[in-house]
N, C-alpha and C positions, 0 to 999 in steps of 0.2 A: 587422124589429126595429131600433130605433134604437141606434146604437153597437154594432152586431153585427159579428162577424168570422167569415165562413164559416158563417153560420147560428147562431152561439152568441154569448152576451153577453161581457162583460168577464171576463177570467181571474180566477179566485179567487172567483167568485160562488157563493152557496149553491145546492145542488141539492135540489129537492123530489122525493123518490122517487115520489110519486103522480103528479105532473105528468110526470115522465120516462116512467113506464109508460104514460101516456095518449097520448104522442106517436105520431103515425102511423108514424114510422120505427121506433120500438121495437115497435109492434104488428106491422109487416111482418116484422121480424127474428124475432120469436117465432113467427109463423105459418110462415115458411119453414123455421125450425128444426124445427118439428113435422112439416112435410111431408117433410123429409129423413129423419127417424126412420121415418116410415111407409114410405118407399120402400126404404131399405136393410134395415129390419126385416122388411118383407114378403118381400123376396127371400131374405134369410138364413134365415128361419124356415119359409117355406112354398113357396118356388119351387124347392127342391131336393127332388125326389120320385122314387119308383120308377115307371118307365114301366109295368111290369106285373109280374106274379108271376114271369115268366121272366127279368126283369132286376132283380135285387135292388139293384144299385148306384144311388146317387142321381144323378140327371141334372138339368140346368138345364131348367126348364119351357119356356123360350123357344126352341123348336125344337131343344132339346138343344144349344144353343150356349153353351158355358161363358163365352165372351167377353161375351155379353149380360148375364149375371148379374154377372160381375165388374165390368163397366163401371158398371152401375147401383149396385152397392154402393160402388164407389170414389167416384162423384160424390156419393152420399148422405153418405158419411163426410166428404168435403171440405166440403160445404155445412154439415154439422153443426158441425164445429169452426170454420169460418169465421164462422158466425152467433154463436158464443160469443165469438170474438175481437172482432168489430165491436160486439157488444153492450157489452162492457167498454170498448172505445174510445169509444163514444158516451157512456157513463157518465162518463168522465174527460175528455171533449173540452173542456169548459169550463174545466178546470184547466190546459190547455195555454196558456202565456203567449206562446210564440213564434208569430208569424204564419207563419213559414216552416214550422214543424212542423204547424200546423193545415192549411196548404195541402197538405203531403205526405200527411197523414191523409185529407183529402178526395179527393185524387187516387188514393190507394190503395183507398179505398172504391169510387170510380168504376171503376177498372180491375178490381178483384175482382168486383164486381157484374156488370159486362158479361161477364167471363170465365165466371162461373157461369151466367149466362143462356144463353150459347153451349153450355156443357157439358150443361145440362139439355135444350136443344133437340136436341142430338145423342142424348142418352139417350132422349128421348121417341120420336124417329124410329127409333132402333135397336131399342128394345123393342117398339114397335108393329109394325114390319116383321117381326121374328122371331115375334111372337105370331100374326100373320096366317098365317105358314107352319107354325105348330104343328099337329100332328094330335093332337086330344084323345083320349087313351086313358083307360081307367078310372082309372089312377094319376094322370095329368096333370090330370084334371078336379078332383081334390081341391085343387089349388093354383091353379085358374083365377081365383078371386076375388082372391087375393093378387096375381096377375099383372096383373089389370085395375086394381087399386088402385095398383100401382107405376107403371103407364102413366099413369093419371089424375093422380096427384099430381106426376108428372114434368112434365106439361103445366101444371099450376097453378104449379109452381115457376118455370117460364119467365117467366110473367107477373109474379110478385112480384119476381124478381131484375131484370127490366127496369125495374119501377117504382123499385126501390132505386137502380139506376144513374141513372135520370132525376133522382131526388131529390139524388143526389150531384153530378150535373152542375149542378143548380140552385144548390146550395150553393157550388159552385166559381165560378159566374158572379156570385153575390152579392159575392164578394170580401171586402174589409175596408173598413169605414167609417173613413176617416181622421180623423174627429172623435175617435177614441180617442187620437190622438197629438198633435193640435194644441192650442195653448193660446190663451186669450183675451187676447192681448197687444194686438191691434189691434181697431178698431171693426168691427162687422159690417156697417154700412151702406157702400155703394160710395163715397159722398161723404165718408166720415169721413177726417180727415186724420191723418197720423202725429203722434205725440206730440213736442212740442218738446224741444230739448236742454236739460237742466236746468242752471241756473246754479250757480256754486260755492257761494254761501251759501244759495241757495234763496229769497232775497228780492230781488225786482226793484226796482232803484233808480228813483226818480221824477225824478232830476235828469237834465237833458239838456244837452248841450254847446251853448254859444252863443258865437259869435265876437264879440269886442268891437266895438262900432260905431265908425265912423270919427268921431273927435272933431274932426279938422281936415280942411279941404279941401285938395286937392292944389295946391301952388303951381306956377305955370308955370316959375319959375326957383328951384329950391331954393337955400338959403343955402350959400355955399361952392362953388358950381358955376360955373365960367367956361366961356363958349362959346368953343371954339377958333377961332382966326382962320385962314382959308385964304388 
């Protein structure tokens, strides 16, 4: 984008909501926002079940490990609110006039996206490992689909957050087009010369200085000059 600063145009430009929603970055944020809802919603609603009729208390379906369910819920909630925050930041990014503030926003996006990709990777490995160790009883089998959905969408979330981190890195490398701040005071051609210093009146005089010609030839002995005697 010509005249762009960290992937956005000049500050104060008009924002088209339709074009904004069609941007790949917006679609990725909405997608991972939905995935986060699926993960923590599945765990909260269907992954706490009764093991059997002899154990009426609710247990985490992932090998009865409460830490697995708590971790999956925590990561999902963090991703949920993080997507909302950066969605709003993307919406108002073009209104940020300071180049330093834009740089901080892009670095924040890069760091958060990379961090969330790591958290989702840990969540996927943790949940998948605990699910492999789970003994499916009659009660646990009721929440099996929800457990598989949480594991599957945790894996998909890793991919999307990695893509978001790479896009933030790309925006950071774009930097700022300095044509936003330069003025056209000098010629664009390499051979163009600097403008001359203006005169006081602005009108160049056509008269030139000429020394008066010699009207007389030099005399060998000018009048009144006496040669000294030695």
